TORPA-4810 file (N, C-alpha, C, O; in nm, 3 decimals):
<nodes>
NODE_1_3.003_6.120_-0.609_3.133_6.162_-0.560_3.164_6.098_-0.425_3.280_6.079_-0.391_X
NODE_2_3.059_6.064_-0.347_3.080_6.003_-0.217_3.152_5.870_-0.228_3.217_5.827_-0.133_X
NODE_3_3.142_5.803_-0.343_3.208_5.674_-0.360_3.359_5.690_-0.365_3.432_5.604_-0.316_X
NODE_4_3.406_5.798_-0.423_3.550_5.817_-0.444_3.613_5.920_-0.350_3.733_5.914_-0.324_X
NODE_5_3.533_6.013_-0.298_3.583_6.116_-0.208_3.498_6.120_-0.082_3.376_6.109_-0.089_X
NODE_6_3.564_6.137_0.032_3.489_6.154_0.156_3.519_6.291_0.216_3.632_6.339_0.213_X
NODE_7_3.414_6.353_0.270_3.427_6.488_0.324_3.502_6.486_0.457_3.480_6.400_0.542_X
NODE_8_3.593_6.583_0.471_3.667_6.600_0.596_3.651_6.744_0.640_3.687_6.837_0.567_X
NODE_9_3.597_6.764_0.760_3.578_6.899_0.814_3.672_6.915_0.934_3.662_6.842_1.033_X
NODE_10_3.763_7.013_0.922_3.859_7.036_1.029_3.872_7.184_1.053_3.906_7.260_0.962_X
NODE_11_3.845_7.225_1.175_3.857_7.366_1.214_3.774_7.456_1.122_3.817_7.565_1.084_X
NODE_12_3.657_7.407_1.088_3.565_7.485_1.006_3.591_7.481_0.858_3.515_7.540_0.781_X
NODE_13_3.698_7.414_0.814_3.733_7.407_0.673_3.696_7.270_0.617_3.728_7.168_0.677_X
NODE_14_3.630_7.270_0.502_3.588_7.144_0.440_3.681_7.107_0.327_3.698_7.183_0.231_X
NODE_15_3.741_6.990_0.337_3.821_6.935_0.228_3.774_6.792_0.205_3.682_6.744_0.272_X
NODE_16_3.838_6.724_0.111_3.802_6.586_0.080_3.926_6.499_0.077_4.036_6.546_0.045_X
NODE_17_3.908_6.374_0.109_4.016_6.276_0.097_3.966_6.161_0.012_3.846_6.136_0.003_X
NODE_18_4.059_6.091_-0.048_4.022_5.979_-0.134_3.980_5.859_-0.050_4.043_5.826_0.050_X
NODE_19_3.873_5.794_-0.093_3.831_5.670_-0.029_3.912_5.555_-0.088_3.993_5.574_-0.179_X
NODE_20_3.890_5.436_-0.036_3.956_5.318_-0.092_3.921_5.301_-0.239_4.006_5.268_-0.322_X
NODE_21_3.793_5.325_-0.271_3.749_5.315_-0.411_3.818_5.423_-0.496_3.853_5.398_-0.611_X
NODE_22_3.836_5.541_-0.438_3.903_5.648_-0.511_4.047_5.615_-0.541_4.095_5.636_-0.652_X
NODE_23_4.118_5.564_-0.440_4.257_5.524_-0.461_4.268_5.411_-0.564_4.358_5.411_-0.648_X
NODE_24_4.175_5.317_-0.556_4.174_5.205_-0.651_4.151_5.254_-0.793_4.217_5.210_-0.887_X
NODE_25_4.057_5.349_-0.808_4.026_5.402_-0.940_4.148_5.474_-0.999_4.174_5.463_-1.119_X
NODE_26_4.221_5.547_-0.916_4.338_5.619_-0.966_4.447_5.523_-1.008_4.512_5.543_-1.110_X
NODE_27_4.467_5.417_-0.929_4.567_5.316_-0.966_4.531_5.251_-1.099_4.617_5.230_-1.184_X
NODE_28_4.402_5.220_-1.119_4.357_5.160_-1.244_4.382_5.255_-1.361_4.428_5.213_-1.467_X
NODE_29_4.351_5.384_-1.341_4.374_5.483_-1.446_4.522_5.492_-1.480_4.559_5.502_-1.597_X
NODE_30_4.607_5.489_-1.377_4.751_5.495_-1.400_4.799_5.376_-1.482_4.878_5.391_-1.575_X
NODE_31_4.749_5.257_-1.447_4.788_5.135_-1.520_4.741_5.142_-1.665_4.816_5.108_-1.756_X
NODE_32_4.617_5.186_-1.685_4.564_5.197_-1.821_4.642_5.298_-1.903_4.670_5.276_-2.021_X
NODE_33_4.678_5.411_-1.840_4.757_5.512_-1.910_4.892_5.457_-1.950_4.941_5.484_-2.060_X
NODE_34_4.954_5.380_-1.860_5.084_5.320_-1.889_5.073_5.220_-2.004_5.159_5.215_-2.092_X
NODE_35_4.966_5.142_-2.002_4.947_5.045_-2.110_4.926_5.114_-2.244_4.977_5.070_-2.347_X
NODE_36_4.850_5.224_-2.242_4.827_5.297_-2.366_4.957_5.355_-2.419_4.984_5.349_-2.539_X
NODE_37_5.038_5.411_-2.329_5.165_5.469_-2.372_5.262_5.362_-2.419_5.347_5.389_-2.504_X
NODE_38_5.250_5.242_-2.364_5.346_5.136_-2.395_5.312_5.059_-2.523_5.403_5.016_-2.594_X
NODE_39_5.184_5.042_-2.552_5.148_4.948_-2.657_5.081_5.010_-2.780_5.069_4.943_-2.882_X
NODE_40_5.037_5.133_-2.772_4.982_5.195_-2.892_5.098_5.243_-2.978_5.177_5.327_-2.936_X
NODE_41_5.106_5.191_-3.098_5.221_5.219_-3.184_5.176_5.280_-3.316_5.060_5.269_-3.355_X
NODE_42_5.271_5.343_-3.383_5.246_5.391_-3.518_5.257_5.274_-3.615_5.292_5.163_-3.574_X
NODE_43_5.229_5.297_-3.741_5.237_5.190_-3.840_5.379_5.135_-3.854_5.398_5.018_-3.886_X
NODE_44_5.477_5.223_-3.829_5.615_5.176_-3.843_5.666_5.110_-3.715_5.780_5.064_-3.709_X
NODE_45_5.579_5.105_-3.614_5.609_5.036_-3.489_5.722_5.104_-3.410_5.779_5.042_-3.320_X
NODE_46_5.755_5.228_-3.441_5.867_5.294_-3.374_5.826_5.369_-3.248_5.913_5.415_-3.173_X
NODE_47_5.697_5.383_-3.224_5.656_5.461_-3.108_5.641_5.375_-2.983_5.615_5.429_-2.875_X
NODE_48_5.655_5.246_-2.995_5.640_5.158_-2.879_5.753_5.182_-2.780_5.870_5.190_-2.817_X
NODE_49_5.715_5.193_-2.653_5.815_5.217_-2.551_5.899_5.092_-2.528_5.847_4.980_-2.526_X
NODE_50_6.028_5.111_-2.511_6.118_4.999_-2.483_6.122_4.973_-2.333_6.078_5.055_-2.253_X
NODE_51_6.177_4.858_-2.297_6.194_4.826_-2.156_6.286_4.928_-2.090_6.264_4.967_-1.975_X
NODE_52_6.387_4.972_-2.163_6.480_5.070_-2.108_6.411_5.203_-2.081_6.436_5.266_-1.979_X
NODE_53_6.324_5.246_-2.171_6.251_5.370_-2.151_6.160_5.360_-2.029_6.154_5.452_-1.947_X
NODE_54_6.091_5.249_-2.018_6.002_5.228_-1.903_6.082_5.225_-1.773_6.040_5.281_-1.672_X
NODE_55_6.197_5.161_-1.776_6.280_5.149_-1.656_6.333_5.284_-1.611_6.321_5.320_-1.494_X
NODE_56_6.390_5.360_-1.705_6.444_5.491_-1.669_6.333_5.585_-1.624_6.352_5.661_-1.529_X
NODE_57_6.220_5.580_-1.690_6.108_5.667_-1.651_6.059_5.633_-1.511_6.033_5.722_-1.430_X
NODE_58_6.047_5.503_-1.483_6.001_5.460_-1.351_6.100_5.501_-1.243_6.060_5.544_-1.134_X
NODE_59_6.229_5.489_-1.272_6.331_5.529_-1.175_6.326_5.679_-1.149_6.339_5.724_-1.035_X
NODE_60_6.306_5.756_-1.254_6.296_5.902_-1.238_6.174_5.940_-1.156_6.182_6.027_-1.069_X
NODE_61_6.061_5.876_-1.183_5.939_5.905_-1.107_5.959_5.871_-0.960_5.919_5.946_-0.871_X
NODE_62_6.022_5.755_-0.934_6.048_5.715_-0.796_6.140_5.815_-0.726_6.116_5.852_-0.611_X
NODE_63_6.245_5.859_-0.796_6.338_5.956_-0.738_6.268_6.089_-0.713_6.287_6.151_-0.608_X
NODE_64_6.187_6.134_-0.809_6.114_6.260_-0.793_6.018_6.252_-0.675_6.002_6.348_-0.600_X
NODE_65_5.955_6.136_-0.659_5.861_6.119_-0.548_5.934_6.126_-0.413_5.886_6.188_-0.319_X
NODE_66_6.050_6.063_-0.406_6.129_6.068_-0.283_6.170_6.212_-0.252_6.158_6.259_-0.139_X
NODE_67_6.218_6.282_-0.355_6.260_6.421_-0.336_6.143_6.512_-0.299_6.160_6.610_-0.226_X
NODE_68_6.023_6.479_-0.350_5.906_6.561_-0.321_5.866_6.554_-0.174_5.794_6.641_-0.125_X
NODE_69_5.913_6.451_-0.105_5.882_6.438_0.037_5.987_6.505_0.125_5.974_6.506_0.247_X
NODE_70_6.090_6.561_0.062_6.187_6.642_0.135_6.146_6.788_0.115_6.188_6.852_0.019_X
NODE_71_6.065_6.837_0.203_6.004_6.969_0.184_6.087_7.076_0.255_6.090_7.084_0.378_X
NODE_72_6.154_7.157_0.176_6.232_7.267_0.232_6.142_7.379_0.282_6.177_7.453_0.373_X
NODE_73_6.024_7.389_0.219_5.924_7.489_0.257_5.789_7.438_0.209_5.776_7.394_0.095_X
NODE_74_5.689_7.446_0.295_5.555_7.400_0.257_5.456_7.513_0.269_5.445_7.576_0.374_X
NODE_75_5.384_7.540_0.161_5.283_7.645_0.160_5.157_7.595_0.232_5.131_7.475_0.230_X
NODE_76_5.080_7.683_0.294_4.967_7.640_0.378_4.853_7.571_0.304_4.786_7.485_0.362_X
NODE_77_4.831_7.606_0.178_4.719_7.546_0.105_4.766_7.466_-0.016_4.705_7.470_-0.123_X
NODE_78_4.874_7.396_0.002_4.928_7.313_-0.105_5.046_7.378_-0.173_5.055_7.500_-0.182_X
NODE_79_5.139_7.293_-0.220_5.260_7.342_-0.284_5.375_7.345_-0.186_5.357_7.378_-0.069_X
NODE_80_5.494_7.310_-0.234_5.611_7.310_-0.146_5.738_7.325_-0.229_5.740_7.299_-0.349_X
NODE_81_5.843_7.368_-0.162_5.976_7.377_-0.223_6.049_7.249_-0.193_6.070_7.215_-0.076_X
NODE_82_6.088_7.177_-0.297_6.157_7.050_-0.281_6.288_7.054_-0.360_6.302_7.136_-0.451_X
NODE_83_6.383_6.968_-0.327_6.508_6.966_-0.403_6.498_6.887_-0.534_6.509_6.765_-0.534_X
NODE_84_6.476_6.958_-0.643_6.485_6.901_-0.779_6.371_6.808_-0.819_6.380_6.746_-0.926_X
NODE_85_6.266_6.795_-0.741_6.162_6.696_-0.776_6.096_6.726_-0.910_6.076_6.635_-0.991_X
NODE_86_6.062_6.853_-0.936_6.000_6.888_-1.064_6.099_6.869_-1.179_6.061_6.828_-1.289_X
NODE_87_6.225_6.900_-1.154_6.325_6.884_-1.259_6.335_6.738_-1.303_6.344_6.710_-1.422_X
NODE_88_6.333_6.646_-1.209_6.346_6.504_-1.243_6.233_6.460_-1.337_6.256_6.380_-1.428_X
NODE_89_6.113_6.512_-1.316_6.002_6.478_-1.405_6.022_6.539_-1.543_5.999_6.473_-1.644_X
NODE_90_6.065_6.664_-1.549_6.090_6.726_-1.680_6.208_6.657_-1.750_6.216_6.656_-1.873_X
NODE_91_6.298_6.601_-1.673_6.416_6.533_-1.728_6.375_6.410_-1.809_6.442_6.373_-1.905_X
NODE_92_6.264_6.346_-1.771_6.214_6.232_-1.848_6.179_6.277_-1.989_6.210_6.207_-2.086_X
NODE_93_6.116_6.393_-2.000_6.085_6.448_-2.132_6.211_6.478_-2.210_6.215_6.457_-2.332_X
NODE_94_6.314_6.527_-2.142_6.443_6.555_-2.207_6.506_6.426_-2.258_6.573_6.426_-2.362_X
NODE_95_6.485_6.316_-2.186_6.542_6.188_-2.229_6.470_6.131_-2.351_6.533_6.082_-2.444_X
NODE_96_6.334_6.138_-2.349_6.257_6.059_-2.446_6.153_6.136_-2.525_6.083_6.075_-2.607_X
NODE_97_6.138_6.264_-2.505_6.042_6.338_-2.585_5.906_6.353_-2.519_5.886_6.307_-2.407_X
NODE_98_5.812_6.419_-2.589_5.685_6.458_-2.527_5.592_6.343_-2.488_5.525_6.351_-2.386_X
NODE_99_5.588_6.236_-2.569_5.492_6.129_-2.538_5.526_6.064_-2.404_5.439_6.048_-2.319_X
NODE_100_5.651_6.026_-2.387_5.694_5.964_-2.262_5.693_6.068_-2.150_5.654_6.037_-2.037_X
NODE_101_5.736_6.190_-2.182_5.740_6.295_-2.080_5.604_6.328_-2.023_5.589_6.337_-1.901_X
NODE_102_5.505_6.345_-2.109_5.370_6.379_-2.062_5.307_6.262_-1.989_5.242_6.280_-1.886_X
NODE_103_5.326_6.140_-2.042_5.271_6.021_-1.975_5.329_6.007_-1.835_5.256_5.978_-1.740_X
NODE_104_5.460_6.027_-1.822_5.525_6.016_-1.691_5.479_6.126_-1.597_5.456_6.102_-1.478_X
NODE_105_5.466_6.248_-1.650_5.422_6.360_-1.566_5.279_6.338_-1.515_5.248_6.369_-1.400_X
NODE_106_5.193_6.285_-1.600_5.057_6.255_-1.557_5.057_6.146_-1.449_4.984_6.154_-1.350_X
NODE_107_5.140_6.044_-1.470_5.151_5.938_-1.370_5.200_5.993_-1.236_5.151_5.952_-1.131_X
NODE_108_5.295_6.084_-1.241_5.347_6.147_-1.120_5.237_6.229_-1.051_5.227_6.229_-0.928_X
NODE_109_5.156_6.298_-1.130_5.044_6.374_-1.074_4.945_6.285_-1.001_4.898_6.319_-0.893_X
NODE_110_4.914_6.168_-1.060_4.825_6.073_-0.995_4.887_6.022_-0.865_4.818_6.004_-0.765_X
NODE_111_5.017_5.999_-0.868_5.087_5.951_-0.748_5.080_6.054_-0.636_5.055_6.018_-0.521_X
NODE_112_5.101_6.180_-0.669_5.091_6.286_-0.569_4.948_6.297_-0.516_4.927_6.327_-0.398_X
NODE_113_4.852_6.273_-0.603_4.712_6.279_-0.562_4.680_6.170_-0.459_4.604_6.193_-0.365_X
NODE_114_4.738_6.053_-0.478_4.714_5.943_-0.385_4.780_5.969_-0.249_4.720_5.946_-0.144_X
NODE_115_4.903_6.018_-0.253_4.985_6.024_-0.132_4.963_6.152_-0.050_4.954_6.146_0.072_X
NODE_116_4.953_6.266_-0.117_4.948_6.393_-0.042_4.845_6.488_-0.103_4.882_6.593_-0.154_X
NODE_117_4.716_6.451_-0.098_4.615_6.533_-0.165_4.565_6.649_-0.079_4.560_6.641_0.043_X
NODE_118_4.529_6.758_-0.147_4.455_6.868_-0.085_4.339_6.895_-0.180_4.357_6.962_-0.282_X
NODE_119_4.223_6.846_-0.148_4.110_6.845_-0.241_3.992_6.921_-0.182_3.952_6.897_-0.068_X
NODE_120_3.938_7.014_-0.260_3.815_7.082_-0.220_3.703_7.056_-0.319_3.586_7.078_-0.288_X
NODE_121_3.736_7.009_-0.440_3.636_6.975_-0.540_3.703_6.895_-0.651_3.825_6.895_-0.663_X
NODE_122_3.622_6.828_-0.732_3.677_6.750_-0.843_3.745_6.840_-0.947_3.855_6.807_-0.992_X
NODE_123_3.684_6.953_-0.988_3.755_7.041_-1.084_3.890_7.089_-1.029_3.987_7.097_-1.104_X
NODE_124_3.896_7.120_-0.900_4.023_7.164_-0.840_4.123_7.050_-0.840_4.242_7.071_-0.864_X
NODE_125_4.076_6.930_-0.814_4.161_6.811_-0.819_4.225_6.797_-0.958_4.345_6.775_-0.970_X
NODE_126_4.143_6.809_-1.060_4.193_6.795_-1.197_4.294_6.905_-1.230_4.396_6.878_-1.295_X
NODE_127_4.267_7.027_-1.186_4.354_7.139_-1.219_4.487_7.129_-1.146_4.593_7.151_-1.206_X
NODE_128_4.483_7.097_-1.017_4.604_7.099_-0.934_4.691_6.975_-0.947_4.813_6.982_-0.927_X
NODE_129_4.631_6.862_-0.981_4.709_6.738_-0.983_4.728_6.681_-1.123_4.837_6.634_-1.156_X
NODE_130_4.624_6.684_-1.205_4.636_6.624_-1.338_4.695_6.724_-1.437_4.795_6.695_-1.503_X
NODE_131_4.635_6.840_-1.447_4.682_6.939_-1.544_4.813_7.004_-1.501_4.905_7.018_-1.582_X
NODE_132_4.824_7.043_-1.373_4.944_7.113_-1.327_5.068_7.024_-1.334_5.171_7.065_-1.387_X
NODE_133_5.059_6.903_-1.280_5.174_6.813_-1.286_5.196_6.761_-1.428_5.309_6.744_-1.472_X
NODE_134_5.085_6.735_-1.498_5.097_6.688_-1.636_5.168_6.788_-1.724_5.235_6.750_-1.820_X
NODE_135_5.154_6.917_-1.692_5.220_7.021_-1.772_5.372_7.012_-1.766_5.440_7.063_-1.854_X
NODE_136_5.425_6.947_-1.664_5.571_6.929_-1.657_5.622_6.849_-1.777_5.738_6.861_-1.816_X
NODE_137_5.533_6.768_-1.836_5.571_6.689_-1.952_5.594_6.771_-2.078_5.647_6.720_-2.176_X
NODE_138_5.553_6.899_-2.075_5.579_6.988_-2.189_5.728_6.992_-2.220_5.768_7.019_-2.333_X
NODE_139_5.809_6.965_-2.119_5.955_6.966_-2.138_5.997_6.875_-2.253_6.099_6.899_-2.317_X
NODE_140_5.920_6.771_-2.278_5.955_6.676_-2.384_5.962_6.736_-2.523_6.029_6.682_-2.610_X
NODE_141_5.894_6.847_-2.545_5.896_6.911_-2.676_6.031_6.977_-2.706_6.056_7.020_-2.819_X
NODE_142_6.116_6.985_-2.606_6.247_7.048_-2.623_6.361_6.948_-2.616_6.478_6.986_-2.608_X
NODE_143_6.327_6.818_-2.618_6.429_6.716_-2.592_6.539_6.713_-2.698_6.650_6.669_-2.671_X
NODE_144_6.509_6.760_-2.818_6.607_6.756_-2.926_6.651_6.896_-2.968_6.703_6.916_-3.078_X
NODE_145_6.629_6.993_-2.879_6.665_7.132_-2.907_6.795_7.169_-2.837_6.836_7.104_-2.741_X
NODE_146_6.857_7.273_-2.886_6.976_7.325_-2.819_6.937_7.377_-2.680_6.840_7.450_-2.666_X
NODE_147_7.014_7.339_-2.580_6.984_7.372_-2.441_6.845_7.321_-2.402_6.774_7.383_-2.323_X
NODE_148_6.809_7.208_-2.461_6.674_7.154_-2.440_6.644_7.117_-2.296_6.528_7.125_-2.253_X
NODE_149_6.744_7.075_-2.222_6.720_7.035_-2.083_6.671_7.153_-2.000_6.574_7.141_-1.925_X
NODE_150_6.738_7.267_-2.013_6.700_7.386_-1.936_6.572_7.449_-1.993_6.483_7.488_-1.917_X
NODE_151_6.564_7.458_-2.125_6.443_7.515_-2.186_6.321_7.431_-2.151_6.214_7.484_-2.120_X
NODE_152_6.338_7.300_-2.156_6.227_7.211_-2.124_6.184_7.227_-1.979_6.064_7.228_-1.949_X
NODE_153_6.282_7.238_-1.889_6.248_7.256_-1.748_6.170_7.384_-1.727_6.068_7.386_-1.658_X
NODE_154_6.217_7.492_-1.787_6.149_7.621_-1.771_6.008_7.615_-1.829_5.914_7.668_-1.770_X
NODE_155_5.993_7.551_-1.945_5.860_7.538_-2.006_5.768_7.454_-1.917_5.651_7.487_-1.899_X
NODE_156_5.823_7.348_-1.861_5.742_7.261_-1.775_5.694_7.330_-1.650_5.577_7.320_-1.614_X
NODE_157_5.784_7.402_-1.582_5.740_7.468_-1.459_5.650_7.587_-1.487_5.565_7.621_-1.405_X
NODE_158_5.668_7.651_-1.603_5.575_7.759_-1.640_5.435_7.701_-1.665_5.335_7.763_-1.631_X
NODE_159_5.431_7.582_-1.725_5.303_7.515_-1.745_5.237_7.482_-1.612_5.117_7.504_-1.594_X
NODE_160_5.316_7.429_-1.519_5.259_7.400_-1.388_5.216_7.528_-1.319_5.110_7.532_-1.255_X
NODE_161_5.297_7.632_-1.330_5.264_7.760_-1.267_5.132_7.815_-1.322_5.050_7.868_-1.247_X
NODE_162_5.113_7.802_-1.453_4.988_7.851_-1.514_4.867_7.785_-1.452_4.772_7.853_-1.412_X
NODE_163_4.868_7.652_-1.444_4.751_7.582_-1.391_4.736_7.602_-1.241_4.624_7.603_-1.190_X
NODE_164_4.846_7.618_-1.170_4.838_7.644_-1.027_4.778_7.783_-1.002_4.697_7.800_-0.911_X
NODE_165_4.819_7.881_-1.083_4.761_8.015_-1.071_4.613_8.012_-1.105_4.532_8.073_-1.037_X
NODE_166_4.578_7.939_-1.212_4.438_7.927_-1.251_4.355_7.866_-1.138_4.245_7.914_-1.108_X
NODE_167_4.408_7.763_-1.077_4.339_7.700_-0.964_4.323_7.799_-0.849_4.218_7.804_-0.785_X
NODE_168_4.428_7.876_-0.823_4.421_7.972_-0.714_4.315_8.078_-0.736_4.245_8.116_-0.643_X
NODE_169_4.303_8.125_-0.859_4.203_8.227_-0.890_4.062_8.172_-0.877_3.974_8.236_-0.820_X
NODE_170_4.042_8.052_-0.930_3.906_7.995_-0.934_3.863_7.937_-0.800_3.751_7.960_-0.755_X
NODE_171_3.953_7.862_-0.736_3.912_7.784_-0.619_3.958_7.841_-0.484_3.900_7.809_-0.381_X
NODE_172_4.061_7.926_-0.486_4.113_7.977_-0.360_4.115_8.130_-0.355_4.180_8.189_-0.269_X
NODE_173_4.043_8.192_-0.447_4.041_8.338_-0.453_3.986_8.402_-0.327_4.021_8.516_-0.295_X
NODE_174_3.901_8.331_-0.254_3.841_8.387_-0.133_3.944_8.408_-0.023_3.918_8.481_0.073_X
NODE_175_4.061_8.344_-0.035_4.166_8.359_0.066_4.251_8.485_0.043_4.335_8.518_0.126_X
NODE_176_4.228_8.553_-0.067_4.306_8.675_-0.096_4.280_8.780_0.010_4.166_8.799_0.052_X
NODE_177_4.384_8.848_0.056_4.365_8.955_0.155_4.270_9.062_0.103_4.259_9.084_-0.018_X
NODE_178_4.204_9.127_0.193_4.109_9.231_0.155_4.180_9.340_0.074_4.284_9.392_0.114_X
NODE_179_4.121_9.372_-0.039_4.176_9.474_-0.126_4.272_9.422_-0.231_4.316_9.499_-0.317_X
NODE_180_4.304_9.293_-0.227_4.395_9.233_-0.325_4.316_9.141_-0.417_4.234_9.062_-0.371_X
NODE_181_4.340_9.152_-0.547_4.265_9.071_-0.642_4.307_8.924_-0.631_4.423_8.897_-0.599_X
NODE_182_4.216_8.829_-0.657_4.251_8.688_-0.654_4.365_8.652_-0.748_4.445_8.564_-0.718_X
NODE_183_4.373_8.721_-0.864_4.480_8.692_-0.959_4.617_8.727_-0.901_4.710_8.648_-0.909_X
NODE_184_4.628_8.847_-0.844_4.756_8.889_-0.784_4.793_8.796_-0.669_4.908_8.755_-0.655_X
NODE_185_4.693_8.763_-0.588_4.717_8.672_-0.474_4.768_8.537_-0.523_4.864_8.483_-0.468_X
NODE_186_4.704_8.483_-0.627_4.743_8.352_-0.678_4.880_8.356_-0.743_4.960_8.263_-0.727_X
NODE_187_4.909_8.464_-0.817_5.041_8.479_-0.879_5.151_8.479_-0.773_5.254_8.412_-0.789_X
NODE_188_5.130_8.554_-0.667_5.231_8.566_-0.562_5.242_8.437_-0.480_5.351_8.394_-0.445_X
NODE_189_5.127_8.378_-0.450_5.127_8.256_-0.369_5.204_8.144_-0.439_5.287_8.077_-0.378_X
NODE_190_5.175_8.124_-0.566_5.236_8.011_-0.637_5.381_8.035_-0.675_5.460_7.941_-0.681_X
NODE_191_5.418_8.160_-0.699_5.559_8.188_-0.728_5.643_8.173_-0.602_5.764_8.155_-0.610_X
NODE_192_5.578_8.181_-0.486_5.652_8.173_-0.360_5.718_8.037_-0.340_5.819_8.026_-0.270_X
NODE_193_5.661_7.932_-0.401_5.726_7.800_-0.389_5.781_7.751_-0.523_5.890_7.694_-0.528_X
NODE_194_5.707_7.771_-0.631_5.756_7.726_-0.761_5.879_7.806_-0.803_5.976_7.750_-0.854_X
NODE_195_5.876_7.935_-0.781_5.989_8.020_-0.818_6.114_7.989_-0.738_6.224_7.983_-0.793_X
NODE_196_6.098_7.970_-0.607_6.214_7.939_-0.523_6.277_7.807_-0.564_6.399_7.796_-0.575_X
NODE_197_6.191_7.705_-0.588_6.245_7.575_-0.631_6.315_7.587_-0.767_6.417_7.522_-0.790_X
NODE_198_6.260_7.670_-0.857_6.321_7.688_-0.989_6.461_7.747_-0.977_6.554_7.704_-1.045_X
NODE_199_6.476_7.846_-0.890_6.608_7.909_-0.872_6.708_7.808_-0.816_6.820_7.798_-0.866_X
NODE_200_6.667_7.733_-0.714_6.755_7.632_-0.655_6.796_7.530_-0.760_6.913_7.492_-0.770_X
NODE_201_6.698_7.485_-0.838_6.724_7.384_-0.940_6.822_7.433_-1.045_6.917_7.363_-1.079_X
NODE_202_6.800_7.553_-1.096_6.886_7.605_-1.201_7.029_7.626_-1.152_7.124_7.604_-1.227_X
NODE_203_7.044_7.667_-1.028_7.179_7.684_-0.972_7.253_7.551_-0.973_7.373_7.546_-1.002_X
NODE_204_7.181_7.443_-0.942_7.244_7.310_-0.938_7.267_7.256_-1.079_7.376_7.208_-1.110_X
NODE_205_7.165_7.264_-1.164_7.171_7.203_-1.297_7.272_7.273_-1.387_7.334_7.209_-1.472_X
NODE_206_7.288_7.402_-1.371_7.377_7.477_-1.459_7.525_7.467_-1.420_7.611_7.522_-1.489_X
NODE_207_7.554_7.397_-1.313_7.694_7.368_-1.282_7.748_7.277_-1.393_7.688_7.173_-1.420_X
NODE_208_7.858_7.313_-1.458_7.907_7.236_-1.575_7.920_7.086_-1.550_7.884_7.006_-1.636_X
NODE_209_7.972_7.047_-1.435_7.989_6.904_-1.408_7.854_6.833_-1.399_7.841_6.719_-1.442_X
NODE_210_7.753_6.902_-1.343_7.618_6.843_-1.335_7.559_6.826_-1.474_7.501_6.723_-1.506_X
NODE_211_7.574_6.929_-1.558_7.523_6.922_-1.695_7.587_6.807_-1.771_7.519_6.735_-1.845_X
NODE_212_7.716_6.789_-1.754_7.788_6.681_-1.823_7.735_6.545_-1.782_7.714_6.458_-1.867_X
NODE_213_7.713_6.525_-1.653_7.661_6.397_-1.604_7.522_6.371_-1.659_7.492_6.259_-1.702_X
NODE_214_7.437_6.473_-1.659_7.300_6.456_-1.708_7.297_6.423_-1.857_7.211_6.347_-1.902_X
NODE_215_7.389_6.480_-1.933_7.398_6.446_-2.076_7.445_6.302_-2.095_7.397_6.231_-2.183_X
NODE_216_7.539_6.259_-2.012_7.589_6.121_-2.021_7.478_6.021_-1.988_7.469_5.915_-2.050_X
NODE_217_7.394_6.056_-1.892_7.281_5.969_-1.859_7.187_5.957_-1.978_7.132_5.851_-2.004_X
NODE_218_7.170_6.068_-2.051_7.083_6.064_-2.169_7.139_5.968_-2.273_7.063_5.895_-2.337_X
NODE_219_7.269_5.967_-2.291_7.331_5.874_-2.385_7.302_5.730_-2.344_7.265_5.647_-2.427_X
NODE_220_7.319_5.701_-2.216_7.298_5.566_-2.166_7.151_5.526_-2.171_7.119_5.408_-2.188_X
NODE_221_7.061_5.624_-2.157_6.918_5.595_-2.153_6.859_5.566_-2.290_6.748_5.514_-2.300_X
NODE_222_6.933_5.600_-2.395_6.884_5.579_-2.531_6.970_5.476_-2.602_7.088_5.499_-2.628_X
NODE_223_6.910_5.364_-2.632_6.986_5.255_-2.692_7.050_5.293_-2.824_7.163_5.254_-2.852_X
NODE_224_6.978_5.370_-2.905_7.029_5.401_-3.038_7.021_5.550_-3.068_7.005_5.589_-3.184_X
NODE_225_7.031_5.633_-2.964_7.024_5.778_-2.988_7.146_5.826_-3.064_7.256_5.772_-3.049_X
NODE_226_7.126_5.924_-3.142_7.241_5.985_-3.210_7.303_6.088_-3.119_7.235_6.147_-3.035_X
NODE_227_7.432_6.110_-3.133_7.500_6.208_-3.051_7.452_6.350_-3.082_7.469_6.442_-3.003_X
NODE_228_7.393_6.364_-3.199_7.342_6.496_-3.235_7.234_6.542_-3.139_7.229_6.659_-3.102_X
NODE_229_7.146_6.449_-3.098_7.038_6.485_-3.007_7.091_6.529_-2.872_7.037_6.618_-2.808_X
NODE_230_7.200_6.463_-2.828_7.257_6.497_-2.699_7.333_6.629_-2.706_7.320_6.712_-2.617_X
NODE_231_7.412_6.648_-2.812_7.490_6.771_-2.824_7.400_6.893_-2.835_7.440_7.004_-2.801_X
NODE_232_7.277_6.872_-2.883_7.184_6.984_-2.897_7.139_7.038_-2.762_7.085_7.148_-2.753_X
NODE_233_7.163_6.957_-2.655_7.123_7.002_-2.522_7.214_7.112_-2.475_7.197_7.163_-2.364_X
</nodes>
């Protein structure tokens, strides 16, 4: 582990940061994941990602990353309220379905791990960055459903909330106030930022003019999508 993570002790608290080798390994994993998502195809060759899909997904990830650095509120042990950053990742799933959505969400998780990590162990790293952010890709399973954009967003953030709560119980339970169970502490801690961001996001997304624009983008993002898939949103 010393090759990829280095110990950092500050004010009596031990955390870890990624070494150069660790950052390099994550970049390699991201590239390999992208290649797998791009070139592994079904027999009918219809699952291959198009240039347009890759472009829109990359733009969404870049936008989500920029928004993630606008922190309206930052929790002390990781997590923050940002303007629409999680929604933008779930929106990729709404555009292209679960395969692209999950791949993009995992890539975004790796990106967050490189740029703004809070690491106390490898299992916690996997839970908080790979599984929690990757769960945002669940939104892709609703891409062709009625009100799929909103349903997908809610499913994605609930997935992230689940893994964040799990991480809190397992790895940060000792921070729970005396007399409070680690589960209750983790539930309250994680809802304090995920829940607030969800409310802000839904207020913005459910404005009719915003919904119309987002549907129009979906039309443009799909070269040969049927209008039925869009109207189902």
